[in-house]
C-alpha positions in Angstrom: 42.5 -68.0 -201.5 43.1 -71.0 -203.9 40.2 -72.8 -202.3 38.0 -69.7 -203.0 39.1 -69.6 -206.6 38.5 -73.3 -207.2 35.0 -72.9 -205.7 34.2 -69.9 -207.9 35.3 -71.8 -211.0 33.5 -74.9 -210.0 30.2 -73.1 -209.4 30.8 -71.0 -212.6 29.9 -67.9 -210.7 32.1 -65.8 -212.9 33.8 -64.0 -210.1 37.1 -64.4 -212.0 40.4 -63.6 -210.4 39.0 -62.9 -206.9 42.7 -62.6 -205.8 44.7 -59.6 -206.6 48.2 -60.4 -208.0 51.0 -59.8 -205.6 52.4 -56.3 -206.2 49.3 -55.1 -208.0 49.0 -51.4 -208.2 46.7 -49.8 -205.6 43.4 -48.4 -207.0 40.6 -46.3 -205.7 37.9 -48.2 -203.7 35.3 -47.1 -206.3 37.5 -48.5 -209.1 37.9 -51.7 -207.1 34.1 -52.1 -207.0 33.8 -51.4 -210.7 36.5 -54.0 -211.5 34.6 -56.6 -209.5 31.4 -55.8 -211.4 33.2 -56.1 -214.7 34.5 -59.5 -213.7 30.9 -60.5 -213.2 30.0 -59.3 -216.8 28.2 -56.2 -215.8 28.2 -53.6 -218.6 25.3 -51.4 -217.5 24.6 -49.7 -214.2 21.1 -48.4 -213.5 20.1 -45.6 -211.2 19.6 -41.9 -210.6 22.3 -39.3 -209.7 22.3 -37.8 -206.2 24.8 -35.7 -204.3 26.0 -38.6 -202.2 26.9 -40.8 -205.2 28.2 -38.2 -207.7 31.9 -38.8 -206.9 31.5 -42.5 -207.6 29.5 -41.6 -210.8 32.5 -39.8 -212.1 34.3 -43.1 -212.0 31.4 -44.9 -213.6 31.1 -42.4 -216.4 34.8 -42.5 -217.1 34.8 -46.3 -217.2 35.2 -47.7 -220.7 33.1 -50.9 -220.1 30.3 -50.0 -217.7 27.6 -47.8 -219.2 25.4 -45.5 -217.0 21.7 -46.0 -218.0 20.4 -43.0 -216.1 16.8 -43.8 -215.2 13.7 -41.7 -214.8 13.3 -42.8 -211.1 14.8 -45.2 -208.7 11.9 -47.7 -208.7 12.2 -48.1 -212.5 16.0 -48.4 -212.1 15.5 -51.3 -209.7 13.1 -52.9 -212.1 15.6 -52.5 -214.9 18.4 -54.0 -212.8 16.1 -57.0 -212.1 15.3 -57.5 -215.8 19.0 -57.2 -216.7 20.0 -59.9 -214.2 17.3 -62.3 -215.3 18.4 -62.2 -218.9 22.2 -61.9 -218.5 22.8 -65.2 -216.7 26.2 -65.5 -214.9 26.0 -61.8 -214.2 24.1 -59.5 -211.8 22.0 -56.3 -212.0 23.3 -53.2 -210.4 21.3 -50.2 -209.2 22.9 -47.0 -207.7 20.9 -44.6 -205.6 21.6 -41.8 -203.2 21.2 -41.8 -199.5 17.6 -41.9 -198.0 15.2 -40.5 -200.6 16.8 -42.5 -203.5 17.3 -45.8 -201.8 13.8 -45.8 -200.3 12.3 -45.2 -203.8 14.1 -48.3 -205.1 13.0 -50.5 -202.3 9.9 -52.0 -203.9 11.9 -53.1 -207.0 14.6 -54.6 -204.7 11.9 -56.4 -202.7 10.6 -57.9 -205.9 14.1 -59.2 -206.8 14.5 -60.7 -203.3 11.1 -62.4 -203.6 11.9 -63.9 -207.0 15.5 -64.7 -206.3 17.2 -62.3 -208.7 20.8 -61.3 -208.0 20.9 -57.5 -207.8 23.5 -55.3 -206.1 22.0 -52.1 -204.5 24.7 -49.5 -204.0 23.7 -46.6 -201.8 25.9 -43.5 -201.9 25.9 -42.3 -198.3 27.4 -39.4 -196.3 31.0 -39.6 -195.2 32.0 -41.9 -192.3 32.7 -38.8 -190.2 29.2 -37.4 -190.7 27.7 -40.7 -189.9 29.4 -40.7 -186.6 28.7 -37.0 -185.7 25.2 -37.2 -187.1 24.6 -33.6 -188.2 21.1 -32.7 -189.4 21.8 -33.4 -193.1 19.3 -33.2 -196.0 17.8 -36.6 -196.8 17.9 -37.6 -193.1 14.9 -38.0 -190.8 16.1 -35.2 -188.7 16.5 -37.3 -185.6 20.1 -38.5 -186.0 19.1 -42.0 -187.1 21.6 -42.4 -190.0 21.1 -46.2 -189.8 17.3 -46.1 -190.4 17.6 -46.8 -194.2 20.1 -49.6 -193.5 17.6 -51.3 -191.3 14.9 -50.9 -193.9 17.1 -52.3 -196.7 18.0 -55.3 -194.4 14.5 -56.7 -194.9 15.1 -57.2 -198.7 18.8 -58.1 -198.8 20.5 -61.5 -198.3 23.6 -59.7 -197.1 24.7 -56.1 -196.4 28.1 -54.4 -196.3 28.0 -51.1 -194.4 31.5 -49.8 -195.3 33.1 -47.9 -192.4 36.8 -48.2 -192.8 39.1 -48.7 -195.8 40.9 -51.6 -194.1 38.0 -54.0 -194.5 36.1 -52.3 -197.4 37.5 -54.5 -200.3 36.8 -57.8 -198.4 33.3 -56.6 -197.5 32.6 -55.9 -201.2 33.8 -59.4 -202.1 31.7 -60.9 -199.4 28.4 -59.3 -200.5 29.1 -60.1 -204.2 29.7 -63.7 -203.3 26.5 -63.8 -201.3 24.6 -62.1 -204.1 25.7 -64.8 -206.6 25.6 -67.9 -204.5 22.1 -67.1 -203.1 20.8 -65.3 -206.2 19.2 -62.5 -204.1 19.8 -58.8 -203.7 22.6 -57.4 -201.5 23.0 -53.9 -200.2 26.2 -51.9 -200.1 26.8 -48.5 -198.6 29.5 -46.4 -200.3 30.5 -43.4 -198.1 31.7 -40.3 -200.0 35.0 -40.2 -198.2 35.9 -43.9 -199.0 35.3 -43.8 -202.8 38.8 -42.3 -203.5 40.6 -44.1 -200.7 43.1 -46.6 -202.1 42.9 -50.5 -201.6 43.3 -54.8 -202.5 40.9 -59.0 -201.7 39.1 -62.3 -200.0 36.3 -65.6 -199.7 33.2 -69.0 -200.6 32.3 -73.1 -200.0 30.0 -80.8 -199.2 27.8 -85.5 -200.7 28.4 -89.5 -201.4 25.6 -90.6 -199.1 23.0 -88.3 -200.7 24.1 -89.3 -204.1 23.8 -93.0 -203.2 20.3 -92.4 -201.7 19.0 -90.7 -204.9 20.4 -93.5 -207.1 18.8 -96.1 -204.8 15.4 -94.3 -205.2 15.7 -94.3 -209.0 16.6 -98.0 -209.0 13.5 -98.7 -206.8 11.4 -96.7 -209.3 12.8 -98.8 -212.1 13.5 -95.7 -214.0 9.9 -94.4 -213.9 11.2 -90.9 -213.1 10.4 -87.4 -214.2 12.4 -84.2 -213.8 10.5 -81.0 -212.7 12.5 -77.8 -213.3 11.7 -74.5 -211.5 12.9 -70.9 -211.1 15.9 -71.6 -208.9 17.5 -73.8 -211.5 17.8 -70.7 -213.6 18.5 -68.1 -210.8 21.3 -70.2 -209.3 23.0 -70.8 -212.6 22.3 -74.5 -212.9 20.8 -74.5 -216.3 23.7 -76.2 -218.0 24.0 -78.9 -215.3 20.2 -79.5 -215.5 20.2 -79.9 -219.2 23.2 -82.3 -219.0 21.1 -84.5 -216.6 18.1 -84.4 -218.9 20.1 -85.4 -222.0 22.1 -88.1 -220.2 19.1 -89.8 -218.7 16.3 -89.2 -221.2 13.8 -88.8 -218.3 10.7 -86.9 -219.2 11.0 -83.2 -218.2 8.4 -80.6 -217.2 8.7 -77.2 -215.7 6.8 -75.0 -213.3 5.7 -71.5 -214.6 8.8 -69.8 -213.1 11.0 -72.4 -214.7 9.7 -71.8 -218.2 12.6 -71.8 -220.8 15.0 -73.4 -218.4 14.7 -76.4 -220.8 14.2 -76.1 -224.5 10.5 -76.3 -225.1 11.0 -77.9 -228.5 12.9 -80.8 -226.9 10.9 -84.0 -227.7 11.1 -85.2 -224.0 9.7 -81.9 -222.7 6.0 -82.2 -221.7 5.0 -78.7 -220.7 4.1 -76.7 -217.6 3.1 -78.4 -214.4 1.0 -76.1 -212.1 -0.7 -78.5 -209.7 -4.4 -78.7 -210.3 -4.3 -76.0 -213.0 -2.2 -78.2 -215.2 -3.6 -79.7 -218.4 -5.0 -83.1 -217.5 -2.4 -85.1 -219.5 0.5 -83.2 -217.8 -1.0 -83.6 -214.4 -1.5 -87.3 -214.8 2.1 -87.9 -216.0 3.8 -85.9 -213.3 1.7 -87.0 -210.4 1.8 -90.7 -211.3 5.6 -90.9 -211.8 7.2 -93.2 -209.2 9.9 -90.6 -208.5 10.1 -86.8 -209.1 13.5 -85.2 -209.3 12.6 -81.5 -208.5 15.3 -79.0 -209.4 15.1 -75.5 -208.0 11.5 -75.7 -206.7 9.8 -72.5 -205.6 6.3 -73.3 -204.4 4.5 -70.0 -204.3 0.8 -69.7 -204.8 0.7 -68.6 -208.5 3.7 -71.0 -209.3 2.0 -74.1 -207.8 -1.6 -73.8 -208.7 -2.5 -72.3 -205.3 -0.4 -74.9 -203.5 -2.2 -77.8 -205.2 0.8 -80.0 -206.0 -0.3 -83.7 -205.6 3.2 -85.1 -205.3 3.9 -87.0 -202.1 7.1 -86.3 -200.2 7.9 -90.0 -200.2 8.3 -89.8 -204.1 10.2 -86.6 -204.3 13.9 -85.6 -204.3 14.4 -81.8 -204.1 17.6 -80.2 -205.2 18.2 -76.6 -204.3 21.0 -74.0 -204.5 22.6 -74.9 -201.1 20.7 -77.9 -199.8 18.9 -81.1 -200.8 15.9 -83.0 -199.6 15.6 -86.7 -200.2 12.1 -87.7 -199.3 11.8 -86.5 -195.7 15.5 -85.9 -194.9 17.2 -82.5 -195.3 20.9 -82.2 -196.2 22.4 -78.7 -195.8 25.3 -77.7 -198.0 24.5 -80.2 -200.8 23.8 -77.8 -203.7 22.4 -78.7 -207.1 25.4 -77.4 -209.1 27.7 -79.8 -207.3 25.5 -82.9 -207.4 23.8 -82.7 -210.8 26.9 -83.6 -212.8 27.5 -86.6 -210.6 23.8 -87.7 -211.0 24.2 -87.4 -214.8 27.0 -90.0 -214.6 25.3 -92.3 -212.2 21.9 -92.4 -213.9 22.9 -92.4 -217.6 22.3 -96.2 -217.8 18.6 -95.6 -217.3 18.3 -93.8 -220.7 17.0 -96.8 -222.8 14.3 -97.4 -220.2 13.4 -93.7 -219.8 13.0 -93.2 -223.5 10.1 -95.7 -223.4 8.1 -93.4 -221.1 5.5 -91.5 -223.0 5.7 -87.7 -222.9 2.7 -85.5 -224.0 3.5 -83.2 -227.0 3.8 -79.6 -225.9 2.4 -77.5 -228.7 0.3 -74.5 -229.3 -2.9 -75.4 -231.1 -4.7 -72.5 -232.8 -8.4 -72.8 -232.0 -11.0 -72.4 -234.8 -13.4 -69.7 -233.5 -16.5 -68.5 -235.3 -15.8 -64.8 -234.7 -13.0 -62.3 -235.5 -12.6 -61.1 -231.9 -9.1 -61.4 -230.5 -9.6 -63.8 -227.6 -6.9 -65.0 -225.2 -7.5 -68.6 -226.3 -6.6 -67.6 -229.9 -4.1 -64.8 -229.2 -1.4 -66.7 -227.4 -1.1 -69.7 -229.9 -1.1 -67.1 -232.7 1.7 -64.9 -231.3 3.7 -68.1 -230.5 4.1 -68.5 -234.3 5.7 -65.1 -234.4 8.5 -66.0 -231.9 12.0 -66.8 -233.1 15.0 -68.5 -231.4 16.9 -66.2 -229.0 13.9 -63.8 -228.5 13.6 -62.3 -225.0 9.9 -62.6 -224.1 8.7 -60.4 -221.2 5.2 -61.0 -219.8 3.6 -58.7 -217.3 1.8 -60.1 -214.2 -1.8 -61.1 -215.0 -3.2 -62.1 -218.3 0.2 -62.1 -220.1 2.1 -64.2 -217.5 -0.8 -66.8 -217.4 -1.6 -66.7 -221.1 1.9 -67.4 -222.3 2.3 -70.5 -220.1 0.4 -72.8 -222.5 2.5 -72.1 -225.6 6.0 -73.3 -226.3 8.8 -70.8 -226.7 11.6 -71.3 -229.2 15.1 -72.6 -228.5 17.5 -70.3 -226.8 14.7 -67.9 -226.0 14.6 -66.2 -222.6 11.3 -65.8 -220.6 11.0 -63.0 -218.1 8.1 -62.5 -215.7 7.5 -61.8 -212.0 5.1 -64.5 -210.8 5.9 -64.5 -207.1 6.3 -60.8 -206.3 3.7 -59.7 -208.9 4.3 -55.9 -208.8 2.2 -54.6 -211.7 4.2 -52.4 -214.1 7.4 -54.3 -213.3 7.9 -55.3 -216.9 8.4 -51.9 -218.4 11.6 -51.2 -216.4 12.5 -54.9 -216.7 12.2 -54.7 -220.5 14.7 -51.8 -220.5 17.3 -53.9 -218.6 16.5 -57.1 -220.5 16.9 -55.4 -223.9 20.3 -53.9 -222.9 21.4 -57.3 -221.6 20.1 -59.0 -224.8 22.1 -56.6 -226.9 25.2 -57.3 -224.8 25.1 -61.1 -225.2 23.8 -61.4 -228.8 20.2 -62.4 -228.2 17.4 -61.5 -230.6 14.3 -59.3 -230.3 12.9 -58.2 -227.0 9.1 -58.6 -226.9 6.9 -57.3 -224.1 3.3 -58.3 -223.4 1.6 -55.9 -220.9 -1.9 -54.9 -220.0 -3.1 -51.4 -220.3 -3.6 -51.0 -216.5 0.0 -52.2 -215.8 1.5 -50.0 -218.4 0.0 -46.8 -216.9 2.1 -47.4 -213.7 5.6 -47.3 -215.2 5.1 -46.0 -218.7 7.7 -43.2 -218.4 10.5 -45.7 -218.8 9.6 -46.0 -222.4 11.5 -42.7 -222.8 14.7 -44.4 -221.5 14.2 -47.3 -223.8 14.2 -44.9 -226.8 17.0 -42.8 -225.4 19.2 -46.0 -225.3 18.1 -46.7 -228.9 16.4 -50.0 -228.0 13.9 -51.6 -230.3 11.5 -53.8 -228.3 8.1 -54.8 -229.7 5.5 -53.9 -227.1 2.1 -55.5 -227.2 -0.4 -53.5 -225.1 -3.4 -55.7 -224.3 -6.3 -53.2 -224.1 -9.1 -54.7 -222.1 -9.9 -51.4 -220.3 -8.7 -52.4 -216.9 -7.3 -54.8 -214.4 -8.4 -58.2 -215.7 -6.6 -60.3 -213.1 -8.2 -58.2 -210.4 -11.6 -58.6 -212.0 -11.3 -62.4 -211.8 -10.0 -62.3 -208.2 -12.7 -59.9 -207.0 -15.0 -57.2 -208.3 -15.6 -58.4 -211.8 -18.0 -55.6 -212.6 -16.7 -53.0 -210.1 -15.6 -49.6 -211.3 -12.4 -49.7 -209.3 -11.0 -52.3 -211.7 -11.6 -49.9 -214.7 -9.0 -47.4 -215.9 -9.0 -44.3 -218.1 -8.3 -45.3 -221.6 -5.2 -43.6 -223.2 -4.3 -43.0 -226.8 -1.7 -45.7 -226.7 -0.5 -45.2 -230.2 0.7 -41.7 -229.3 2.8 -42.8 -226.4 6.1 -43.3 -228.2 6.0 -39.9 -229.9 5.2 -38.2 -226.6 7.9 -40.1 -224.7 10.9 -39.6 -226.9 10.1 -39.8 -230.6 8.5 -36.5 -231.5 9.8 -36.7 -235.0 8.3 -40.1 -235.5 11.6 -41.6 -236.9 12.6 -44.0 -234.1 9.3 -45.8 -233.5 6.0 -47.0 -235.0 2.6 -47.8 -233.4 -0.3 -49.8 -234.5 -3.8 -50.8 -233.3 -5.2 -54.2 -234.2 -9.0 -54.7 -233.7 -9.5 -58.2 -234.9 -7.7 -61.5 -235.8 -7.2 -60.6 -239.4 -5.5 -57.3 -238.6 -3.2 -58.9 -236.0 -2.2 -61.8 -238.3 -1.5 -59.4 -241.1 0.8 -57.4 -238.8 2.6 -60.5 -237.5 3.3 -61.6 -241.0 4.7 -58.2 -242.0 8.4 -58.7 -242.6 9.2 -55.1 -241.7 7.4 -55.4 -238.4 9.0 -58.7 -237.5 12.5 -57.3 -238.2 12.1 -55.0 -235.2 14.3 -52.3 -236.5 12.4 -49.6 -234.6 10.7 -49.4 -231.2 7.2 -50.6 -231.9 4.0 -50.6 -229.9 0.9 -52.6 -230.8 -2.4 -51.9 -229.2 -4.4 -55.1 -229.1 -8.1 -54.7 -228.6 -9.5 -57.5 -226.5 -12.8 -58.1 -224.6 -13.0 -56.7 -221.1 -13.9 -60.0 -219.4 -11.9 -62.5 -221.4 -8.9 -64.1 -219.7 -6.5 -67.1 -220.3 -7.7 -70.5 -219.0 -4.9 -70.8 -216.4 -5.7 -67.3 -215.0 -9.4 -68.2 -214.6 -8.7 -71.4 -212.7 -6.0 -69.8 -210.5 -8.4 -66.9 -209.7 -11.1 -69.3 -208.8 -8.7 -71.2 -206.4 -7.4 -67.9 -204.9 -10.9 -66.6 -204.5 -11.9 -69.6 -202.4 -8.7 -69.2 -200.3 -9.2 -65.5 -199.7 -13.0 -65.3 -199.7 -14.5 -62.3 -197.9 -17.0 -63.3 -195.2 -19.7 -60.7 -194.6 -21.2 -60.7 -191.1 -25.0 -60.9 -191.1 
């Protein structure tokens, strides 16, 4: 147990006091689970009530720390738990569903969290252990006695599962899946039978490097300090942000990030050069990264949209990859060597290279507002302009598509948090995620929550705006109205009707979905550059003291530069061949 505790502390995984003091009072299993979640900093639980989780919900509602969000549906609850976990580092997101119908509804959101390496605990309230053994024809079952069907389905999107069957192992099973959730930064699945919630309980569990360290130091020496650091998503997801920044400051090596690693490093830091996305990168960034003699890659996740359609031009012979639980030095893999353990040691061993590293030129990462000869709100102008509106500690959420690509080319302020879903790419994700992100931001003292979303995406999950207002949250929501699915238009069917949508009266949404009196929200439409600039410069608007929605009128076929290039690459890869 002391080994477990030292590992937990060392990895800063926040599972404090995993041991229970000798002679500690026994508590209900449901309370035990809530205590574990509170140790992880969880203060909000998302989900929908159902008859197989109501007894546990009594404990949740009576808890003085964990607040029950109460979502409109389970899919949005899963999105919210995902957004909460991304913003509230060192913690996890939690979603509670009922057996069968509820857990299946949440599964798309859980799959997205698995794909993008987000730590989410999915608790499924299930029938009693006796009923699971006798298999009566209960409601929410398939009617064929397969009580394990949903467990098998959930297994596809969970790094670990705990199917609780007896009280003797229940507490250690809870500890095991929570440890797996944090150490792997991926969802886990826990069944909570009705007859175990009020059974009484107590705890258990976690986890090697000199040769690898020497090899990396040797490669830096051979490169004569001509080294760059490339930071990606897993540096954030696996809680290595602090260690990564210590290495950057100790060495002075130029640093760049992949799209999913945006804001892992301060984008105002003078040694930060911007976003590397393979062949999509700006030429000066591409040249600096690909010509470095050695690349220290931290938390790499080389998905298509995160790597410029797999167009990295970085040879393995010049790359060191540091991951959550393994390292790769050139062509050799080293299991169990995790980035959190090795990064502090690298900082010490490589600090003497700083005077050399500071002589390496780094391109200035800045947003340049183009001078256009019209007043139309173009993507080329919009993103540099809104970047001037951002403040330190803002939480900036960008929907898949024009928003997630458009914001890549502009720097975000210090201590800001960037949330997007580049790998999974489930459109509509950001509405539920904004709910979770805003609640987490309120918990930990961050600033405004700002959402950028297209009109097509918002139509999928718009109802969660009602929960946002019910929880008295005050995000600023920019709805990019370009009458349809722009990313799809660029991928295929640019002028096809299936990429069009029915236009809504967007400025009426907030009143319809929770603010009938018009006192908790305000909505705007901006038709041109002057109107948008005037709104962004309005002090009352910027203060974000109400939930605010801004409909931004944009041309149908306009798109950010990075999206256009990515779509062209994807189109070549996925070209349809028509038989003649």
